[in-house]
N, CA, C and O atoms as CSV, one atom per row, in Angstrom:
chain,resi,resn,atom,element,x,y,z
A,1,MET,N,N,108.469,108.489,81.354
A,1,MET,CA,C,107.764,108.359,82.619
A,1,MET,C,C,108.279,107.134,83.365
A,1,MET,O,O,108.433,106.065,82.774
A,2,SER,N,N,108.543,107.285,84.650
A,2,SER,CA,C,109.074,106.164,85.426
A,2,SER,C,C,107.947,105.236,85.874
A,2,SER,O,O,106.785,105.632,85.964
A,3,GLU,N,N,108.325,104.000,86.150
A,3,GLU,CA,C,107.352,103.038,86.671
A,3,GLU,C,C,107.028,103.387,88.111
A,3,GLU,O,O,107.800,104.068,88.787
A,4,SER,N,N,105.874,102.911,88.575
A,4,SER,CA,C,105.506,103.130,89.968
A,4,SER,C,C,104.958,101.828,90.547
A,4,SER,O,O,104.545,100.921,89.825
A,5,ILE,N,N,104.973,101.775,91.873
A,5,ILE,CA,C,104.439,100.613,92.578
A,5,ILE,C,C,103.478,101.091,93.661
A,5,ILE,O,O,103.485,102.260,94.047
A,6,HIS,N,N,102.658,100.172,94.136
A,6,HIS,CA,C,101.730,100.466,95.220
A,6,HIS,C,C,102.334,100.005,96.540
A,6,HIS,O,O,102.885,98.908,96.638
A,7,LEU,N,N,102.221,100.863,97.555
A,7,LEU,CA,C,102.689,100.562,98.899
A,7,LEU,C,C,101.595,100.913,99.888
A,7,LEU,O,O,100.982,101.977,99.800
A,8,VAL,N,N,101.354,100.011,100.832
A,8,VAL,CA,C,100.372,100.254,101.887
A,8,VAL,C,C,101.081,100.957,103.038
A,8,VAL,O,O,102.147,100.528,103.480
A,9,CYS,N,N,100.481,102.032,103.515
A,9,CYS,CA,C,101.054,102.786,104.634
A,9,CYS,C,C,101.003,101.932,105.903
A,9,CYS,O,O,99.953,101.377,106.225
A,10,PRO,N,N,102.125,101.818,106.630
A,10,PRO,CA,C,102.122,101.029,107.862
A,10,PRO,C,C,101.308,101.668,108.990
A,10,PRO,O,O,100.968,100.987,109.957
A,11,GLN,N,N,100.987,102.977,108.885
A,11,GLN,CA,C,100.219,103.640,109.933
A,11,GLN,C,C,98.713,103.656,109.637
A,11,GLN,O,O,97.919,103.192,110.456
A,12,CYS,N,N,98.318,104.183,108.478
A,12,CYS,CA,C,96.887,104.371,108.198
A,12,CYS,C,C,96.322,103.370,107.181
A,12,CYS,O,O,95.117,103.350,106.930
A,13,GLU,N,N,97.185,102.554,106.605
A,13,GLU,CA,C,96.830,101.509,105.640
A,13,GLU,C,C,96.264,102.039,104.325
A,13,GLU,O,O,95.599,101.304,103.594
A,14,ALA,N,N,96.523,103.311,104.020
A,14,ALA,CA,C,96.165,103.851,102.704
A,14,ALA,C,C,97.127,103.263,101.673
A,14,ALA,O,O,98.303,103.045,101.964
A,15,VAL,N,N,96.622,103.010,100.481
A,15,VAL,CA,C,97.463,102.501,99.397
A,15,VAL,C,C,98.020,103.704,98.641
A,15,VAL,O,O,97.269,104.560,98.175
A,16,ASN,N,N,99.347,103.757,98.527
A,16,ASN,CA,C,100.046,104.859,97.871
A,16,ASN,C,C,100.725,104.371,96.608
A,16,ASN,O,O,101.194,103.235,96.558
A,17,ARG,N,N,100.784,105.207,95.592
A,17,ARG,CA,C,101.532,104.886,94.375
A,17,ARG,C,C,102.813,105.712,94.397
A,17,ARG,O,O,102.781,106.941,94.455
A,18,ILE,N,N,103.947,105.001,94.349
A,18,ILE,CA,C,105.250,105.639,94.469
A,18,ILE,C,C,106.088,105.289,93.237
A,18,ILE,O,O,106.149,104.121,92.853
A,19,PRO,N,N,106.736,106.278,92.610
A,19,PRO,CA,C,107.656,105.967,91.514
A,19,PRO,C,C,108.793,105.080,92.031
A,19,PRO,O,O,109.351,105.352,93.094
A,20,THR,N,N,109.136,104.039,91.301
A,20,THR,CA,C,110.172,103.107,91.770
A,20,THR,C,C,111.508,103.793,91.980
A,20,THR,O,O,112.285,103.380,92.841
A,21,ASN,N,N,111.788,104.835,91.207
A,21,ASN,CA,C,113.068,105.520,91.382
A,21,ASN,C,C,113.088,106.423,92.623
A,21,ASN,O,O,114.109,107.051,92.905
A,22,ARG,N,N,111.973,106.498,93.368
A,22,ARG,CA,C,111.894,107.312,94.584
A,22,ARG,C,C,111.800,106.472,95.858
A,22,ARG,O,O,111.660,107.027,96.948
A,23,LEU,N,N,111.875,105.140,95.740
A,23,LEU,CA,C,111.716,104.263,96.907
A,23,LEU,C,C,112.756,104.520,97.990
A,23,LEU,O,O,112.458,104.388,99.177
A,24,ASN,N,N,113.960,104.880,97.599
A,24,ASN,CA,C,115.027,105.113,98.580
A,24,ASN,C,C,115.075,106.558,99.074
A,24,ASN,O,O,115.997,106.933,99.798
A,25,ASP,N,N,114.089,107.373,98.688
A,25,ASP,CA,C,114.082,108.790,99.052
A,25,ASP,C,C,113.210,109.107,100.263
A,25,ASP,O,O,112.852,110.266,100.476
A,26,GLY,N,N,112.861,108.097,101.059
A,26,GLY,CA,C,112.024,108.324,102.240
A,26,GLY,C,C,110.607,108.757,101.897
A,26,GLY,O,O,110.136,109.779,102.394
A,27,PRO,N,N,109.915,107.983,101.045
A,27,PRO,CA,C,108.558,108.394,100.652
A,27,PRO,C,C,107.605,108.440,101.842
A,27,PRO,O,O,107.729,107.666,102.791
A,28,LYS,N,N,106.647,109.372,101.765
A,28,LYS,CA,C,105.642,109.537,102.827
A,28,LYS,C,C,104.260,109.220,102.264
A,28,LYS,O,O,104.018,109.320,101.062
A,29,CYS,N,N,103.374,108.839,103.157
A,29,CYS,CA,C,101.993,108.522,102.795
A,29,CYS,C,C,101.274,109.784,102.332
A,29,CYS,O,O,101.397,110.838,102.957
A,30,GLY,N,N,100.532,109.680,101.248
A,30,GLY,CA,C,99.765,110.805,100.742
A,30,GLY,C,C,98.605,111.172,101.646
A,30,GLY,O,O,98.119,112.302,101.594
A,31,LYS,N,N,98.151,110.241,102.472
A,31,LYS,CA,C,97.004,110.498,103.349
A,31,LYS,C,C,97.426,111.030,104.722
A,31,LYS,O,O,96.976,112.096,105.141
A,32,CYS,N,N,98.291,110.282,105.421
A,32,CYS,CA,C,98.638,110.665,106.805
A,32,CYS,C,C,100.002,111.359,106.921
A,32,CYS,O,O,100.364,111.841,107.994
A,33,ARG,N,N,100.755,111.407,105.816
A,33,ARG,CA,C,102.069,112.078,105.751
A,33,ARG,C,C,103.158,111.388,106.578
A,33,ARG,O,O,104.233,111.957,106.769
A,34,GLN,N,N,102.899,110.176,107.071
A,34,GLN,CA,C,103.909,109.423,107.825
A,34,GLN,C,C,104.809,108.668,106.842
A,34,GLN,O,O,104.406,108.417,105.706
A,35,PRO,N,N,106.024,108.303,107.270
A,35,PRO,CA,C,106.929,107.565,106.384
A,35,PRO,C,C,106.334,106.211,105.980
A,35,PRO,O,O,105.718,105.524,106.795
A,36,LEU,N,N,106.526,105.843,104.717
A,36,LEU,CA,C,106.062,104.535,104.240
A,36,LEU,C,C,107.017,103.421,104.644
A,36,LEU,O,O,106.638,102.250,104.668
A,37,PHE,N,N,108.252,103.785,104.959
A,37,PHE,CA,C,109.222,102.807,105.461
A,37,PHE,C,C,109.765,103.315,106.789
A,37,PHE,O,O,110.290,104.424,106.880
A,38,THR,N,N,109.629,102.482,107.814
A,38,THR,CA,C,110.061,102.886,109.154
A,38,THR,C,C,111.272,102.102,109.637
A,38,THR,O,O,111.849,102.434,110.672
A,39,GLY,N,N,111.666,101.062,108.899
A,39,GLY,CA,C,112.759,100.218,109.360
A,39,GLY,C,C,112.335,99.284,110.474
A,39,GLY,O,O,113.179,98.655,111.113
A,40,GLN,N,N,111.027,99.185,110.714
A,40,GLN,CA,C,110.472,98.318,111.757
A,40,GLN,C,C,109.384,97.438,111.166
A,40,GLN,O,O,108.707,97.852,110.224
A,41,PRO,N,N,109.198,96.232,111.696
A,41,PRO,CA,C,108.086,95.393,111.234
A,41,PRO,C,C,106.737,96.043,111.559
A,41,PRO,O,O,106.597,96.743,112.562
A,42,VAL,N,N,105.765,95.803,110.705
A,42,VAL,CA,C,104.408,96.321,110.881
A,42,VAL,C,C,103.583,95.260,111.606
A,42,VAL,O,O,103.552,94.105,111.183
A,43,GLU,N,N,102.911,95.645,112.698
A,43,GLU,CA,C,102.016,94.720,113.414
A,43,GLU,C,C,100.702,94.651,112.644
A,43,GLU,O,O,100.067,95.679,112.410
A,44,LEU,N,N,100.292,93.452,112.250
A,44,LEU,CA,C,99.096,93.308,111.425
A,44,LEU,C,C,97.934,92.638,112.158
A,44,LEU,O,O,98.110,91.669,112.897
A,45,THR,N,N,96.740,93.191,111.923
A,45,THR,CA,C,95.489,92.574,112.351
A,45,THR,C,C,94.894,91.899,111.113
A,45,THR,O,O,95.500,91.916,110.041
A,46,ALA,N,N,93.721,91.312,111.261
A,46,ALA,CA,C,93.095,90.610,110.137
A,46,ALA,C,C,92.888,91.536,108.937
A,46,ALA,O,O,93.232,91.165,107.814
A,47,SER,N,N,92.335,92.730,109.152
A,47,SER,CA,C,92.092,93.639,108.027
A,47,SER,C,C,93.400,94.143,107.436
A,47,SER,O,O,93.531,94.238,106.216
A,48,GLY,N,N,94.354,94.461,108.273
A,48,GLY,CA,C,95.653,94.929,107.792
A,48,GLY,C,C,96.413,93.851,107.054
A,48,GLY,O,O,97.122,94.130,106.087
A,49,PHE,N,N,96.266,92.614,107.511
A,49,PHE,CA,C,96.952,91.495,106.868
A,49,PHE,C,C,96.537,91.387,105.406
A,49,PHE,O,O,97.387,91.301,104.519
A,50,GLN,N,N,95.245,91.393,105.159
A,50,GLN,CA,C,94.746,91.288,103.781
A,50,GLN,C,C,95.245,92.447,102.932
A,50,GLN,O,O,95.702,92.257,101.805
A,51,LYS,N,N,95.151,93.645,103.486
A,51,LYS,CA,C,95.548,94.830,102.724
A,51,LYS,C,C,97.036,94.789,102.387
A,51,LYS,O,O,97.424,95.030,101.244
A,52,HIS,N,N,97.869,94.483,103.385
A,52,HIS,CA,C,99.321,94.482,103.161
A,52,HIS,C,C,99.770,93.369,102.226
A,52,HIS,O,O,100.621,93.599,101.366
A,53,THR,N,N,99.226,92.184,102.371
A,53,THR,CA,C,99.684,91.083,101.525
A,53,THR,C,C,99.138,91.180,100.107
A,53,THR,O,O,99.775,90.688,99.176
A,54,GLN,N,N,97.982,91.799,99.918
A,54,GLN,CA,C,97.376,91.851,98.592
A,54,GLN,C,C,97.622,93.154,97.842
A,54,GLN,O,O,97.528,93.169,96.615
A,55,HIS,N,N,97.935,94.247,98.533
A,55,HIS,CA,C,98.036,95.537,97.849
A,55,HIS,C,C,99.428,96.152,97.850
A,55,HIS,O,O,99.617,97.230,97.287
A,56,ASN,N,N,100.405,95.497,98.465
A,56,ASN,CA,C,101.793,95.953,98.362
A,56,ASN,C,C,102.398,95.310,97.124
A,56,ASN,O,O,102.279,94.100,96.932
A,57,ASP,N,N,103.039,96.100,96.291
A,57,ASP,CA,C,103.703,95.548,95.112
A,57,ASP,C,C,105.091,95.015,95.438
A,57,ASP,O,O,105.732,94.394,94.590
A,58,ILE,N,N,105.561,95.254,96.662
A,58,ILE,CA,C,106.816,94.635,97.098
A,58,ILE,C,C,106.444,93.396,97.910
A,58,ILE,O,O,105.347,93.334,98.464
A,59,PRO,N,N,107.341,92.407,97.990
A,59,PRO,CA,C,107.047,91.222,98.802
A,59,PRO,C,C,106.853,91.599,100.271
A,59,PRO,O,O,107.434,92.567,100.762
A,60,VAL,N,N,106.027,90.816,100.955
A,60,VAL,CA,C,105.760,91.027,102.379
A,60,VAL,C,C,106.178,89.768,103.130
A,60,VAL,O,O,105.657,88.682,102.875
A,61,LEU,N,N,107.119,89.920,104.055
A,61,LEU,CA,C,107.603,88.804,104.863
A,61,LEU,C,C,106.940,88.894,106.232
A,61,LEU,O,O,107.157,89.851,106.975
A,62,VAL,N,N,106.125,87.882,106.559
A,62,VAL,CA,C,105.343,87.893,107.796
A,62,VAL,C,C,105.922,86.901,108.795
A,62,VAL,O,O,106.165,85.738,108.476
A,63,ASP,N,N,106.137,87.391,110.012
A,63,ASP,CA,C,106.555,86.566,111.142
A,63,ASP,C,C,105.300,86.211,111.936
A,63,ASP,O,O,104.688,87.078,112.560
A,64,PHE,N,N,104.921,84.937,111.908
A,64,PHE,CA,C,103.806,84.447,112.730
A,64,PHE,C,C,104.404,84.063,114.078
A,64,PHE,O,O,105.297,83.218,114.142
A,65,TRP,N,N,103.919,84.677,115.155
A,65,TRP,CA,C,104.517,84.525,116.477
A,65,TRP,C,C,103.427,84.554,117.550
A,65,TRP,O,O,102.254,84.781,117.252
A,66,ALA,N,N,103.831,84.322,118.802
A,66,ALA,CA,C,102.928,84.443,119.954
A,66,ALA,C,C,103.734,84.981,121.140
A,66,ALA,O,O,104.930,84.711,121.251
A,67,PRO,N,N,103.079,85.742,122.028
A,67,PRO,CA,C,103.795,86.376,123.136
A,67,PRO,C,C,104.402,85.393,124.139
A,67,PRO,O,O,105.372,85.740,124.813
A,68,TRP,N,N,103.867,84.190,124.256
A,68,TRP,CA,C,104.370,83.208,125.220
A,68,TRP,C,C,105.527,82.381,124.666
A,68,TRP,O,O,106.142,81.617,125.410
A,69,CYS,N,N,105.830,82.514,123.395
A,69,CYS,CA,C,106.823,81.686,122.703
A,69,CYS,C,C,108.238,82.240,122.906
A,69,CYS,O,O,108.556,83.328,122.426
A,70,GLU,N,N,109.078,81.495,123.613
A,70,GLU,CA,C,110.448,81.944,123.887
A,70,GLU,C,C,111.277,82.116,122.605
A,70,GLU,O,O,111.944,83.141,122.463
A,71,PRO,N,N,111.264,81.145,121.654
A,71,PRO,CA,C,112.008,81.377,120.409
A,71,PRO,C,C,111.511,82.621,119.656
A,71,PRO,O,O,112.298,83.318,119.016
A,72,CYS,N,N,110.196,82.895,119.736
A,72,CYS,CA,C,109.636,84.097,119.097
A,72,CYS,C,C,110.224,85.354,119.731
A,72,CYS,O,O,110.599,86.294,119.031
A,73,LYS,N,N,110.303,85.364,121.063
A,73,LYS,CA,C,110.853,86.507,121.781
A,73,LYS,C,C,112.323,86.713,121.423
A,73,LYS,O,O,112.788,87.842,121.267
A,74,MET,N,N,113.045,85.594,121.294
A,74,MET,CA,C,114.461,85.676,120.952
A,74,MET,C,C,114.659,86.197,119.526
A,74,MET,O,O,115.623,86.915,119.257
A,75,MET,N,N,113.752,85.838,118.615
A,75,MET,CA,C,113.906,86.245,117.221
A,75,MET,C,C,113.397,87.663,116.959
A,75,MET,O,O,113.797,88.270,115.966
A,76,ALA,N,N,112.534,88.208,117.809
A,76,ALA,CA,C,111.925,89.526,117.565
A,76,ALA,C,C,112.953,90.621,117.253
A,76,ALA,O,O,112.775,91.342,116.271
A,77,PRO,N,N,114.029,90.775,118.054
A,77,PRO,CA,C,115.000,91.826,117.710
A,77,PRO,C,C,115.736,91.532,116.401
A,77,PRO,O,O,116.105,92.453,115.672
A,78,GLN,N,N,115.945,90.254,116.107
A,78,GLN,CA,C,116.598,89.869,114.850
A,78,GLN,C,C,115.722,90.243,113.660
A,78,GLN,O,O,116.211,90.729,112.640
A,79,PHE,N,N,114.412,90.007,113.807
A,79,PHE,CA,C,113.457,90.322,112.746
A,79,PHE,C,C,113.393,91.836,112.537
A,79,PHE,O,O,113.320,92.307,111.402
A,80,ALA,N,N,113.422,92.596,113.636
A,80,ALA,CA,C,113.405,94.061,113.541
A,80,ALA,C,C,114.656,94.576,112.829
A,80,ALA,O,O,114.575,95.496,112.015
A,81,GLN,N,N,115.798,93.990,113.132
A,81,GLN,CA,C,117.036,94.395,112.453
A,81,GLN,C,C,116.978,94.035,110.973
A,81,GLN,O,O,117.481,94.781,110.132
A,82,ALA,N,N,116.371,92.900,110.653
A,82,ALA,CA,C,116.217,92.505,109.254
A,82,ALA,C,C,115.323,93.495,108.508
A,82,ALA,O,O,115.560,93.782,107.334
A,83,ALA,N,N,114.294,94.020,109.185
A,83,ALA,CA,C,113.409,95.010,108.560
A,83,ALA,C,C,114.210,96.234,108.137
A,83,ALA,O,O,114.024,96.751,107.035
A,84,ALA,N,N,115.099,96.696,109.007
A,84,ALA,CA,C,115.911,97.872,108.694
A,84,ALA,C,C,116.820,97.604,107.493
A,84,ALA,O,O,117.122,98.522,106.730
A,85,GLN,N,N,117.254,96.362,107.319
A,85,GLN,CA,C,118.148,96.027,106.211
A,85,GLN,C,C,117.405,95.735,104.912
A,85,GLN,O,O,117.923,96.010,103.829
A,86,LEU,N,N,116.200,95.183,105.009
A,86,LEU,CA,C,115.495,94.740,103.801
A,86,LEU,C,C,114.609,95.815,103.158
A,86,LEU,O,O,114.330,95.742,101.961
A,87,GLU,N,N,114.162,96.814,103.935
A,87,GLU,CA,C,113.348,97.868,103.323
A,87,GLU,C,C,114.226,98.734,102.441
A,87,GLU,O,O,115.375,98.990,102.803
A,88,PRO,N,N,113.736,99.197,101.294
A,88,PRO,CA,C,112.402,99.125,100.727
A,88,PRO,C,C,112.171,97.935,99.794
A,88,PRO,O,O,111.172,97.894,99.076
A,89,LEU,N,N,113.084,96.977,99.802
A,89,LEU,CA,C,112.965,95.810,98.926
A,89,LEU,C,C,111.837,94.874,99.361
A,89,LEU,O,O,111.145,94.290,98.527
A,90,VAL,N,N,111.661,94.740,100.685
A,90,VAL,CA,C,110.671,93.839,101.271
A,90,VAL,C,C,110.030,94.542,102.460
A,90,VAL,O,O,110.717,95.230,103.216
A,91,ARG,N,N,108.716,94.375,102.633
A,91,ARG,CA,C,108.010,94.889,103.822
A,91,ARG,C,C,107.984,93.747,104.837
A,91,ARG,O,O,107.560,92.642,104.496
A,92,LEU,N,N,108.426,93.984,106.076
A,92,LEU,CA,C,108.358,92.980,107.123
A,92,LEU,C,C,107.190,93.281,108.048
A,92,LEU,O,O,106.942,94.430,108.415
A,93,ALA,N,N,106.480,92.223,108.414
A,93,ALA,CA,C,105.289,92.371,109.245
A,93,ALA,C,C,105.214,91.223,110.241
A,93,ALA,O,O,105.852,90.185,110.066
A,94,LYS,N,N,104.417,91.432,111.298
A,94,LYS,CA,C,104.242,90.423,112.340
A,94,LYS,C,C,102.760,90.176,112.563
A,94,LYS,O,O,101.948,91.101,112.529
A,95,VAL,N,N,102.418,88.901,112.794
A,95,VAL,CA,C,101.053,88.526,113.140
A,95,VAL,C,C,101.103,87.724,114.435
A,95,VAL,O,O,101.732,86.668,114.498
A,96,ASN,N,N,100.438,88.232,115.462
A,96,ASN,CA,C,100.320,87.534,116.740
A,96,ASN,C,C,99.253,86.452,116.552
A,96,ASN,O,O,98.070,86.766,116.425
A,97,THR,N,N,99.662,85.188,116.532
A,97,THR,CA,C,98.729,84.094,116.257
A,97,THR,C,C,97.742,83.857,117.403
A,97,THR,O,O,96.719,83.203,117.202
A,98,ASP,N,N,98.030,84.374,118.593
A,98,ASP,CA,C,97.051,84.290,119.683
A,98,ASP,C,C,95.909,85.275,119.432
A,98,ASP,O,O,94.740,84.939,119.623
A,99,ALA,N,N,96.250,86.480,119.008
A,99,ALA,CA,C,95.243,87.517,118.765
A,99,ALA,C,C,94.528,87.329,117.430
A,99,ALA,O,O,93.360,87.692,117.294
A,100,GLU,N,N,95.221,86.765,116.452
A,100,GLU,CA,C,94.666,86.599,115.098
A,100,GLU,C,C,94.664,85.114,114.719
A,100,GLU,O,O,95.321,84.707,113.761
A,101,GLN,N,N,93.926,84.325,115.477
A,101,GLN,CA,C,93.914,82.873,115.282
A,101,GLN,C,C,93.412,82.471,113.898
A,101,GLN,O,O,93.881,81.478,113.340
A,102,ALA,N,N,92.474,83.218,113.340
A,102,ALA,CA,C,91.919,82.869,112.027
A,102,ALA,C,C,92.981,82.939,110.933
A,102,ALA,O,O,92.986,82.112,110.021
A,103,ILE,N,N,93.882,83.922,111.019
A,103,ILE,CA,C,94.943,84.029,110.007
A,103,ILE,C,C,95.895,82.843,110.130
A,103,ILE,O,O,96.280,82.237,109.129
A,104,GLY,N,N,96.270,82.520,111.363
A,104,GLY,CA,C,97.143,81.359,111.573
A,104,GLY,C,C,96.518,80.086,111.039
A,104,GLY,O,O,97.194,79.273,110.409
A,105,ALA,N,N,95.220,79.909,111.291
A,105,ALA,CA,C,94.514,78.719,110.795
A,105,ALA,C,C,94.421,78.735,109.275
A,105,ALA,O,O,94.606,77.701,108.634
A,106,GLN,N,N,94.138,79.886,108.698
A,106,GLN,CA,C,94.008,79.995,107.243
A,106,GLN,C,C,95.291,79.580,106.527
A,106,GLN,O,O,95.238,78.973,105.457
A,107,TYR,N,N,96.432,79.902,107.111
A,107,TYR,CA,C,97.713,79.585,106.482
A,107,TYR,C,C,98.375,78.338,107.071
A,107,TYR,O,O,99.535,78.052,106.775
A,108,GLY,N,N,97.647,77.603,107.894
A,108,GLY,CA,C,98.154,76.339,108.412
A,108,GLY,C,C,99.418,76.477,109.237
A,108,GLY,O,O,100.329,75.656,109.128
A,109,ILE,N,N,99.477,77.514,110.064
A,109,ILE,CA,C,100.650,77.719,110.914
A,109,ILE,C,C,100.597,76.676,112.032
A,109,ILE,O,O,99.699,76.709,112.874
A,110,ARG,N,N,101.556,75.757,112.038
A,110,ARG,CA,C,101.583,74.659,113.013
A,110,ARG,C,C,102.638,74.853,114.088
A,110,ARG,O,O,102.529,74.302,115.183
A,111,SER,N,N,103.660,75.638,113.770
A,111,SER,CA,C,104.703,75.927,114.761
A,111,SER,C,C,105.094,77.391,114.617
A,111,SER,O,O,104.969,77.987,113.547
A,112,ILE,N,N,105.567,77.949,115.718
A,112,ILE,CA,C,105.998,79.339,115.688
A,112,ILE,C,C,107.387,79.431,116.302
A,112,ILE,O,O,107.727,78.621,117.164
A,113,PRO,N,N,108.185,80.380,115.889
A,113,PRO,CA,C,107.909,81.319,114.823
A,113,PRO,C,C,107.949,80.652,113.441
A,113,PRO,O,O,108.701,79.705,113.208
A,114,THR,N,N,107.133,81.164,112.555
A,114,THR,CA,C,107.150,80.757,111.155
A,114,THR,C,C,107.153,82.010,110.304
A,114,THR,O,O,106.328,82.903,110.495
A,115,LEU,N,N,108.087,82.073,109.359
A,115,LEU,CA,C,108.146,83.169,108.413
A,115,LEU,C,C,107.470,82.734,107.118
A,115,LEU,O,O,107.736,81.646,106.608
A,116,VAL,N,N,106.594,83.588,106.589
A,116,VAL,CA,C,105.933,83.318,105.316
A,116,VAL,C,C,106.134,84.536,104.430
A,116,VAL,O,O,105.851,85.664,104.833
A,117,LEU,N,N,106.621,84.299,103.231
A,117,LEU,CA,C,106.851,85.365,102.260
A,117,LEU,C,C,105.697,85.394,101.270
A,117,LEU,O,O,105.383,84.388,100.634
A,118,PHE,N,N,105.068,86.565,101.147
A,118,PHE,CA,C,103.947,86.755,100.226
A,118,PHE,C,C,104.363,87.684,99.102
A,118,PHE,O,O,105.094,88.653,99.309
A,119,ARG,N,N,103.886,87.371,97.914
A,119,ARG,CA,C,104.057,88.255,96.765
A,119,ARG,C,C,102.733,88.281,96.013
A,119,ARG,O,O,102.210,87.235,95.631
A,120,ASN,N,N,102.192,89.482,95.801
A,120,ASN,CA,C,100.910,89.645,95.102
A,120,ASN,C,C,99.797,88.821,95.742
A,120,ASN,O,O,98.973,88.238,95.038
A,121,GLY,N,N,99.770,88.771,97.076
A,121,GLY,CA,C,98.714,88.087,97.801
A,121,GLY,C,C,98.869,86.588,97.925
A,121,GLY,O,O,98.027,85.924,98.529
A,122,LYS,N,N,99.942,86.041,97.358
A,122,LYS,CA,C,100.137,84.586,97.377
A,122,LYS,C,C,101.391,84.219,98.158
A,122,LYS,O,O,102.406,84.913,98.094
A,123,GLU,N,N,101.302,83.112,98.898
A,123,GLU,CA,C,102.470,82.611,99.609
A,123,GLU,C,C,103.472,82.064,98.603
A,123,GLU,O,O,103.117,81.263,97.738
A,124,VAL,N,N,104.730,82.500,98.718
A,124,VAL,CA,C,105.770,82.018,97.808
A,124,VAL,C,C,106.870,81.235,98.523
A,124,VAL,O,O,107.616,80.497,97.880
A,125,ALA,N,N,106.980,81.386,99.844
A,125,ALA,CA,C,107.992,80.646,100.599
A,125,ALA,C,C,107.624,80.638,102.071
A,125,ALA,O,O,106.899,81.509,102.554
A,126,ARG,N,N,108.145,79.623,102.782
A,126,ARG,CA,C,107.855,79.464,104.209
A,126,ARG,C,C,109.068,78.860,104.897
A,126,ARG,O,O,109.759,78.005,104.343
A,127,GLN,N,N,109.313,79.330,106.131
A,127,GLN,CA,C,110.419,78.817,106.929
A,127,GLN,C,C,110.002,78.810,108.393
A,127,GLN,O,O,109.647,79.854,108.940
A,128,ALA,N,N,110.042,77.640,109.037
A,128,ALA,CA,C,109.715,77.539,110.458
A,128,ALA,C,C,110.992,77.598,111.281
A,128,ALA,O,O,112.052,77.153,110.840
A,129,GLY,N,N,110.876,78.153,112.486
A,129,GLY,CA,C,112.005,78.195,113.408
A,129,GLY,C,C,112.642,79.568,113.492
A,129,GLY,O,O,112.566,80.366,112.558
A,130,ALA,N,N,113.278,79.832,114.642
A,130,ALA,CA,C,113.941,81.110,114.866
A,130,ALA,C,C,115.179,81.223,113.990
A,130,ALA,O,O,115.875,80.239,113.741
A,131,MET,N,N,115.439,82.438,113.528
A,131,MET,CA,C,116.587,82.700,112.657
A,131,MET,C,C,117.300,83.960,113.121
A,131,MET,O,O,116.703,84.815,113.775
A,132,SER,N,N,118.572,84.071,112.781
A,132,SER,CA,C,119.340,85.283,113.064
A,132,SER,C,C,119.015,86.342,112.012
A,132,SER,O,O,118.408,86.042,110.984
A,133,THR,N,N,119.420,87.568,112.277
A,133,THR,CA,C,119.209,88.654,111.316
A,133,THR,C,C,119.804,88.300,109.968
A,133,THR,O,O,119.139,88.430,108.940
A,134,ALA,N,N,121.059,87.850,109.964
A,134,ALA,CA,C,121.737,87.518,108.699
A,134,ALA,C,C,121.000,86.411,107.955
A,134,ALA,O,O,120.874,86.458,106.731
A,135,ASP,N,N,120.509,85.409,108.695
A,135,ASP,CA,C,119.786,84.309,108.052
A,135,ASP,C,C,118.447,84.775,107.475
A,135,ASP,O,O,118.051,84.343,106.392
A,136,ILE,N,N,117.753,85.655,108.196
A,136,ILE,CA,C,116.471,86.182,107.696
A,136,ILE,C,C,116.710,86.965,106.407
A,136,ILE,O,O,116.012,86.762,105.413
A,137,VAL,N,N,117.694,87.856,106.428
A,137,VAL,CA,C,118.000,88.680,105.254
A,137,VAL,C,C,118.402,87.797,104.080
A,137,VAL,O,O,117.898,87.972,102.971
A,138,ARG,N,N,119.302,86.851,104.315
A,138,ARG,CA,C,119.778,85.957,103.251
A,138,ARG,C,C,118.614,85.135,102.686
A,138,ARG,O,O,118.477,85.013,101.469
A,139,TRP,N,N,117.780,84.574,103.560
A,139,TRP,CA,C,116.653,83.758,103.122
A,139,TRP,C,C,115.689,84.577,102.278
A,139,TRP,O,O,115.262,84.133,101.212
A,140,ALA,N,N,115.340,85.785,102.754
A,140,ALA,CA,C,114.386,86.634,102.026
A,140,ALA,C,C,114.932,87.042,100.665
A,140,ALA,O,O,114.220,86.959,99.664
A,141,ILE,N,N,116.181,87.478,100.614
A,141,ILE,CA,C,116.798,87.901,99.347
A,141,ILE,C,C,116.815,86.723,98.373
A,141,ILE,O,O,116.513,86.879,97.190
A,142,ASN,N,N,117.165,85.560,98.877
A,142,ASN,CA,C,117.232,84.358,98.048
A,142,ASN,C,C,115.858,84.019,97.472
A,142,ASN,O,O,115.756,83.604,96.317
A,143,LYS,N,N,114.806,84.194,98.264
A,143,LYS,CA,C,113.446,83.816,97.829
A,143,LYS,C,C,112.821,84.829,96.873
A,143,LYS,O,O,111.957,84.464,96.076
A,144,ILE,N,N,113.242,86.099,96.936
A,144,ILE,CA,C,112.643,87.089,96.040
A,144,ILE,C,C,113.433,87.245,94.743
A,144,ILE,O,O,112.960,87.867,93.791
A,145,SER,N,N,114.625,86.685,94.710
A,145,SER,CA,C,115.467,86.808,93.502
A,145,SER,C,C,114.974,85.922,92.377
A,145,SER,O,O,115.567,85.907,91.298
């Protein structure tokens, strides 16, 4: 019997159990039938943030950003490209710190953009400042290895 991991659906937030040997086969959510990996960052609210960081068995890399932040705007396409490269190894997500101020305060976000890598609900790494796609991918791979 193969091992399996839990993945939170980016659309309906149902927790799915997927065999690890099927991660690259385009798995779909058992509830809403949408793809579990879209190659795009997941926009998180307070409830989604908790679910994704605590119930995904893969690391979750969160971009804390704000709509008025020019470096955030510049990094957004880079972060999206990194999502396409890092899935299914890492789930990439975004938190708008203007809309979700409590999450930003809870994690002590002092400057944006800030990337925070979570594993099993715990912060394992943090990086402030805008980064290129290659730098995001390299940093994430380095931190999960």
